TIROLUM-277396 format. One record per residue (C-alpha): y, x, z; residue number from 1. Coordinates in nm, 2 decimals. Layout:
<nufis>
- Y; X; Z; NUM .
...
</nufis>
This chain:
<nufis>
- 6.60; 8.43; 8.43; 1 .
- 6.56; 8.63; 8.75; 2 .
- 6.81; 8.92; 8.72; 3 .
- 6.91; 9.24; 8.89; 4 .
- 7.28; 9.32; 8.81; 5 .
- 7.40; 9.69; 8.81; 6 .
- 7.77; 9.73; 8.77; 7 .
- 8.07; 9.88; 8.95; 8 .
- 8.43; 9.84; 8.81; 9 .
- 8.64; 9.54; 8.72; 10 .
- 8.51; 9.55; 8.36; 11 .
- 8.17; 9.44; 8.49; 12 .
- 8.29; 9.14; 8.70; 13 .
- 8.33; 8.89; 8.41; 14 .
- 7.97; 8.95; 8.30; 15 .
- 7.84; 8.90; 8.66; 16 .
- 8.03; 8.57; 8.69; 17 .
- 7.92; 8.46; 8.34; 18 .
- 7.55; 8.50; 8.40; 19 .
- 7.58; 8.32; 8.73; 20 .
- 7.77; 8.03; 8.56; 21 .
- 7.50; 8.02; 8.29; 22 .
- 7.24; 7.94; 8.56; 23 .
- 7.06; 8.27; 8.59; 24 .
- 6.94; 8.38; 8.93; 25 .
- 7.09; 8.72; 9.03; 26 .
- 6.84; 8.84; 9.29; 27 .
- 7.02; 9.16; 9.37; 28 .
- 7.35; 9.33; 9.28; 29 .
- 7.34; 9.71; 9.26; 30 .
- 7.67; 9.90; 9.27; 31 .
- 7.82; 10.23; 9.36; 32 .
- 7.90; 10.32; 9.72; 33 .
- 8.24; 10.25; 9.86; 34 .
- 8.49; 10.53; 9.79; 35 .
- 8.81; 10.65; 9.95; 36 .
- 9.10; 10.56; 9.72; 37 .
- 9.48; 10.52; 9.73; 38 .
- 9.75; 10.71; 9.91; 39 .
- 9.59; 10.64; 10.24; 40 .
- 9.24; 10.74; 10.11; 41 .
- 9.10; 10.43; 10.27; 42 .
- 8.75; 10.32; 10.19; 43 .
- 8.74; 10.06; 9.92; 44 .
- 8.46; 9.84; 9.79; 45 .
- 8.39; 9.83; 9.42; 46 .
- 8.52; 9.52; 9.24; 47 .
- 8.16; 9.41; 9.16; 48 .
- 8.06; 9.43; 9.53; 49 .
- 8.36; 9.22; 9.63; 50 .
- 8.27; 8.94; 9.39; 51 .
- 7.90; 8.96; 9.48; 52 .
- 7.97; 8.92; 9.85; 53 .
- 8.21; 8.62; 9.78; 54 .
- 7.92; 8.46; 9.59; 55 .
- 7.68; 8.53; 9.87; 56 .
- 7.46; 8.76; 9.67; 57 .
- 7.26; 9.05; 9.82; 58 .
- 7.42; 9.39; 9.75; 59 .
- 7.28; 9.75; 9.77; 60 .
- 7.48; 10.07; 9.71; 61 .
- 7.23; 10.36; 9.68; 62 .
- 7.38; 10.71; 9.64; 63 .
- 7.07; 10.80; 9.43; 64 .
- 6.82; 10.58; 9.25; 65 .
- 6.58; 10.81; 9.06; 66 .
- 6.36; 10.91; 9.36; 67 .
- 6.47; 10.64; 9.60; 68 .
- 6.14; 10.49; 9.72; 69 .
- 6.30; 10.21; 9.93; 70 .
- 6.52; 10.10; 9.63; 71 .
- 6.22; 10.11; 9.39; 72 .
- 6.01; 9.90; 9.63; 73 .
- 6.28; 9.64; 9.65; 74 .
- 6.31; 9.61; 9.27; 75 .
- 5.94; 9.60; 9.23; 76 .
- 5.92; 9.32; 9.48; 77 .
- 6.18; 9.12; 9.30; 78 .
- 6.01; 9.17; 8.96; 79 .
- 6.32; 9.08; 8.76; 80 .
- 6.29; 8.94; 8.41; 81 .
- 6.58; 9.17; 8.31; 82 .
- 6.81; 9.43; 8.46; 83 .
- 7.16; 9.41; 8.34; 84 .
- 7.37; 9.73; 8.34; 85 .
- 7.74; 9.70; 8.29; 86 .
- 7.95; 10.02; 8.37; 87 .
- 7.73; 10.10; 8.66; 88 .
- 7.79; 10.47; 8.65; 89 .
- 7.44; 10.60; 8.71; 90 .
- 7.16; 10.72; 8.47; 91 .
- 6.88; 10.46; 8.48; 92 .
- 6.55; 10.63; 8.56; 93 .
- 6.24; 10.57; 8.36; 94 .
- 6.07; 10.35; 8.62; 95 .
- 6.36; 10.11; 8.61; 96 .
- 6.35; 10.10; 8.23; 97 .
- 5.98; 10.00; 8.24; 98 .
- 6.01; 9.74; 8.52; 99 .
- 6.14; 9.42; 8.37; 100 .
- 5.97; 9.23; 8.08; 101 .
- 6.29; 9.21; 7.88; 102 .
- 6.40; 9.56; 7.97; 103 .
- 6.73; 9.69; 8.09; 104 .
- 7.01; 9.53; 7.89; 105 .
- 7.33; 9.73; 7.87; 106 .
- 7.68; 9.60; 7.77; 107 .
- 7.84; 9.89; 7.59; 108 .
- 8.21; 9.90; 7.51; 109 .
- 8.19; 10.00; 7.14; 110 .
- 8.03; 9.91; 6.81; 111 .
- 7.72; 10.13; 6.83; 112 .
- 7.63; 10.38; 6.71; 113 .
- 8.00; 10.47; 6.72; 114 .
- 8.14; 10.61; 7.05; 115 .
- 7.83; 10.67; 7.25; 116 .
- 7.91; 10.81; 7.60; 117 .
- 8.11; 10.75; 7.91; 118 .
- 8.45; 10.66; 7.76; 119 .
- 8.40; 10.46; 7.44; 120 .
- 8.71; 10.23; 7.48; 121 .
- 8.94; 10.52; 7.55; 122 .
- 8.83; 10.73; 7.26; 123 .
- 8.84; 10.44; 7.02; 124 .
- 9.20; 10.38; 7.10; 125 .
- 9.28; 10.75; 7.12; 126 .
- 9.14; 10.80; 6.77; 127 .
- 9.36; 10.53; 6.63; 128 .
- 9.08; 10.28; 6.55; 129 .
- 9.20; 9.94; 6.43; 130 .
- 8.89; 9.76; 6.55; 131 .
- 8.63; 9.81; 6.83; 132 .
- 8.39; 9.58; 7.00; 133 .
- 8.10; 9.54; 7.24; 134 .
- 7.73; 9.58; 7.19; 135 .
- 7.44; 9.46; 7.39; 136 .
- 7.15; 9.70; 7.38; 137 .
- 6.81; 9.79; 7.54; 138 .
- 6.85; 10.11; 7.74; 139 .
- 6.61; 10.39; 7.67; 140 .
- 6.59; 10.75; 7.80; 141 .
- 6.87; 10.87; 7.56; 142 .
- 7.25; 10.85; 7.58; 143 .
- 7.33; 10.50; 7.44; 144 .
- 7.05; 10.54; 7.18; 145 .
- 6.85; 10.22; 7.25; 146 .
- 6.79; 9.93; 7.01; 147 .
- 7.09; 9.71; 6.95; 148 .
- 7.07; 9.33; 7.03; 149 .
- 7.40; 9.17; 6.95; 150 .
- 7.75; 9.29; 6.88; 151 .
- 8.10; 9.14; 6.86; 152 .
- 8.40; 9.29; 6.68; 153 .
- 8.75; 9.29; 6.84; 154 .
- 9.08; 9.41; 6.69; 155 .
- 9.29; 9.68; 6.86; 156 .
- 9.66; 9.61; 6.84; 157 .
- 9.88; 9.90; 6.73; 158 .
- 10.06; 9.91; 7.06; 159 .
- 9.76; 9.83; 7.29; 160 .
- 9.65; 10.08; 7.54; 161 .
- 9.30; 10.14; 7.67; 162 .
- 9.39; 9.92; 7.97; 163 .
- 9.48; 9.63; 7.73; 164 .
- 9.16; 9.67; 7.53; 165 .
- 8.95; 9.68; 7.85; 166 .
- 9.10; 9.35; 7.95; 167 .
- 9.02; 9.20; 7.61; 168 .
- 8.66; 9.33; 7.58; 169 .
- 8.55; 9.24; 7.93; 170 .
- 8.54; 8.86; 7.88; 171 .
- 8.41; 8.90; 7.52; 172 .
- 8.13; 9.12; 7.66; 173 .
- 8.05; 8.87; 7.93; 174 .
- 8.00; 8.59; 7.67; 175 .
- 7.79; 8.82; 7.45; 176 .
- 7.56; 8.91; 7.74; 177 .
- 7.49; 8.54; 7.81; 178 .
- 7.41; 8.49; 7.44; 179 .
- 7.18; 8.79; 7.45; 180 .
- 6.99; 8.66; 7.75; 181 .
- 6.95; 8.32; 7.58; 182 .
- 6.83; 8.48; 7.26; 183 .
- 6.58; 8.70; 7.43; 184 .
- 6.44; 8.41; 7.63; 185 .
- 6.38; 8.19; 7.32; 186 .
- 6.27; 8.48; 7.09; 187 .
- 6.57; 8.45; 6.86; 188 .
- 6.69; 8.81; 6.89; 189 .
- 6.52; 9.09; 6.70; 190 .
- 6.62; 9.44; 6.83; 191 .
- 6.76; 9.67; 6.57; 192 .
- 6.73; 10.05; 6.58; 193 .
- 7.05; 10.25; 6.56; 194 .
- 7.12; 10.48; 6.26; 195 .
- 7.15; 10.80; 6.47; 196 .
- 7.31; 10.98; 6.17; 197 .
- 7.63; 10.76; 6.22; 198 .
- 7.66; 10.84; 6.59; 199 .
- 7.99; 10.97; 6.73; 200 .
- 8.04; 11.08; 7.09; 201 .
- 8.29; 10.95; 7.35; 202 .
- 8.26; 11.21; 7.63; 203 .
- 8.39; 11.16; 7.98; 204 .
- 8.76; 11.22; 8.00; 205 .
- 8.90; 11.55; 8.15; 206 .
- 9.24; 11.63; 8.29; 207 .
- 9.31; 11.86; 8.00; 208 .
- 9.26; 11.57; 7.75; 209 .
- 9.60; 11.45; 7.86; 210 .
- 9.78; 11.77; 7.75; 211 .
- 10.01; 11.69; 7.46; 212 .
- 9.95; 11.91; 7.16; 213 .
- 10.28; 11.88; 6.96; 214 .
- 10.11; 12.03; 6.65; 215 .
- 9.94; 11.69; 6.61; 216 .
- 10.13; 11.42; 6.42; 217 .
- 10.35; 11.17; 6.60; 218 .
- 10.09; 10.89; 6.55; 219 .
- 9.81; 11.10; 6.68; 220 .
- 10.00; 11.19; 6.99; 221 .
- 10.10; 10.83; 7.05; 222 .
- 9.74; 10.71; 6.99; 223 .
- 9.61; 10.96; 7.25; 224 .
- 9.87; 10.85; 7.50; 225 .
- 9.75; 10.49; 7.44; 226 .
- 9.39; 10.58; 7.48; 227 .
- 9.42; 10.79; 7.79; 228 .
- 9.58; 10.52; 8.00; 229 .
- 9.58; 10.51; 8.30; 230 .
- 9.41; 10.86; 8.32; 231 .
- 9.45; 11.14; 8.23; 232 .
- 9.77; 11.01; 8.06; 233 .
- 9.99; 11.25; 7.87; 234 .
- 10.17; 11.55; 8.01; 235 .
- 10.34; 11.87; 7.90; 236 .
- 10.56; 12.14; 8.05; 237 .
- 10.94; 12.17; 8.06; 238 .
- 11.11; 12.47; 8.21; 239 .
- 10.78; 12.57; 8.37; 240 .
- 10.72; 12.24; 8.54; 241 .
- 10.48; 11.96; 8.46; 242 .
- 10.64; 11.67; 8.28; 243 .
- 10.44; 11.35; 8.27; 244 .
- 10.52; 11.11; 7.98; 245 .
- 10.48; 10.75; 8.12; 246 .
- 10.60; 10.57; 7.80; 247 .
- 10.65; 10.69; 7.45; 248 .
- 10.66; 10.56; 7.09; 249 .
- 10.66; 10.69; 6.74; 250 .
- 11.01; 10.74; 6.62; 251 .
- 10.94; 10.78; 6.25; 252 .
- 10.97; 11.06; 6.00; 253 .
- 11.22; 11.34; 6.05; 254 .
- 11.26; 11.72; 6.03; 255 .
- 11.16; 11.79; 6.38; 256 .
- 11.00; 12.12; 6.48; 257 .
- 10.68; 12.07; 6.69; 258 .
- 10.76; 12.07; 7.06; 259 .
- 11.14; 12.10; 7.02; 260 .
- 11.36; 11.85; 7.19; 261 .
- 11.63; 11.65; 7.02; 262 .
- 11.88; 11.46; 7.24; 263 .
- 12.08; 11.18; 7.09; 264 .
- 12.31; 11.03; 7.35; 265 .
- 12.06; 10.87; 7.61; 266 .
- 11.76; 10.90; 7.37; 267 .
- 11.51; 11.18; 7.40; 268 .
- 11.31; 11.28; 7.09; 269 .
- 11.05; 11.55; 7.05; 270 .
- 10.93; 11.70; 6.72; 271 .
- 10.57; 11.68; 6.62; 272 .
- 10.34; 11.82; 6.35; 273 .
- 10.43; 11.72; 6.00; 274 .
- 10.79; 11.69; 6.09; 275 .
- 10.76; 11.35; 6.27; 276 .
- 10.93; 11.25; 6.59; 277 .
- 10.81; 11.08; 6.91; 278 .
- 11.06; 10.91; 7.15; 279 .
- 11.00; 10.97; 7.52; 280 .
- 11.11; 10.65; 7.69; 281 .
- 10.99; 10.71; 8.05; 282 .
- 10.90; 11.04; 8.21; 283 .
- 10.82; 11.19; 8.55; 284 .
- 10.90; 11.55; 8.64; 285 .
- 10.65; 11.73; 8.87; 286 .
- 10.73; 11.62; 9.23; 287 .
- 10.98; 11.35; 9.12; 288 .
- 10.97; 10.98; 9.06; 289 .
- 10.92; 10.82; 8.72; 290 .
- 11.25; 10.74; 8.54; 291 .
- 11.39; 10.63; 8.21; 292 .
- 11.48; 10.90; 7.96; 293 .
- 11.85; 10.82; 8.00; 294 .
- 11.83; 10.88; 8.37; 295 .
- 11.62; 11.19; 8.32; 296 .
- 11.86; 11.34; 8.07; 297 .
- 12.16; 11.28; 8.30; 298 .
- 11.99; 11.44; 8.60; 299 .
- 11.85; 11.74; 8.43; 300 .
- 12.10; 11.83; 8.16; 301 .
- 11.84; 11.86; 7.89; 302 .
- 11.98; 11.98; 7.56; 303 .
- 11.87; 11.97; 7.20; 304 .
- 11.67; 12.28; 7.11; 305 .
- 11.47; 12.32; 7.43; 306 .
- 11.10; 12.34; 7.38; 307 .
- 10.83; 12.15; 7.56; 308 .
- 10.48; 12.30; 7.63; 309 .
- 10.59; 12.65; 7.74; 310 .
</nufis>
């Protein structure tokens, strides 16, 4: 097929490489503009752009696409068979949806209709799901509401973070997209409407999602920490200063009071809802470097009975 590929982060790279390897002609790669990033705030190209340029593919980075006449004219000139959309980060306008004969095919990081929205992988992990997956679907004007094409289930390990799951789903999704294009081309795929009554939302993450609510159970707190890696992470307050929890684990049942610290030698526990405990293995106090709990305890004279979150 002649394709236009829309994608931005590392998650989209395996799909771009897979469709090229499968023999499809990527006539244009559309990605977000370069952004300032890192401590030096230097301009950095998106991962998809870097790979596209290495492959000698034409790249465009429009700030806006809905009413961009130049961009529209270029796509209409290409007349792609399909437009692939993988973590592009822009709402696809109606004129783009109507342009290709096979439609706009999106790779979504969940088993639709569950976890529609901007952060499906993060929320699946944060909610303690044992399985997730990827779905190829035809985009329509709604939020991840289009007809499903193919899906692939993937397990979530009990200790895996959202970063780990991203790494697992990206190659699985790439293979699924190649199968989807093949099935569409030979007429073997029959789009299936979603059951909208089963939909759940996965909204874009906010900084406050990383706040640790110690009234939750230890497992819930740990799952949210896993899901919100690398951002917004997990944080609380100690002695009026922000305390970032870089690593934690569930420490089993106990009689801990929610938010109250228990120090046992070099080990730092915190009580959670239901009497459970979490163990804080690596922390970072506001303005300081990250360190092990043992080092933190020695340097700050933390004592049992102190309360976090105040």
